[in-house]
C-alpha positions, 0 to 999 in steps of 0.5 A: 500499499503506497503512503501519502502525506497530506499537509493541509491547515483546514481540517474539513478538507484534510479529513475529506483528502484522507478519506479519499486516499484511504478509498483509493487504497493509499495509507494516509497520514495528515499534518495541519501545519508545516511543523507536523509535516516536517515531523512526520517526514523525519519519521518515515518516508512517503510515496507521495505528498499533497500539500496546500500552498497557504498553511496559515503562516507557513508556505507548503512550497517550502516543503517542496524545496526541503524535500527537493534536496533531501528526497527528490524522488517524492512526487508532489501535488501542490494544492491552492485556492489563494495562489495560481500556477503563475505564482507557483511557476514564479517561485522556481518550481516547474510542473513535471514528473515530480510536481503537479498543481490543482487550483482549489476548488477541485473535484476528487475525481480531478485529484485521482486523475492527477495521482494516476498521471503521476504513476503513469509518468513513472514518479519513482515513488509511485510505481 
């Protein structure tokens, strides 16, 4: 079973994502803050990370940067209702085999399609 770290500061969204990934046969772990996410990442490895950009005082893109150097094989899905793809790309991030972006609100079917796409593209951690 593949593991996914879900980093989202809004509890209702976080719980919905955990429920969805559980239904898709993933083993989800959730974090509501950047500190919780970093703590989880120091104790275990994940096959996928889904993170919100705006984490109420922290920026989920910092998590992408942090893991980009220490664990570059982990694919990310970055979600945001506040920042669009132009802002994400302006921060030096490129959408590629390892990074996808979804604008909130999104349908769970859209998220599932992005997860499947990452698997098809051969992100090492999702194979």
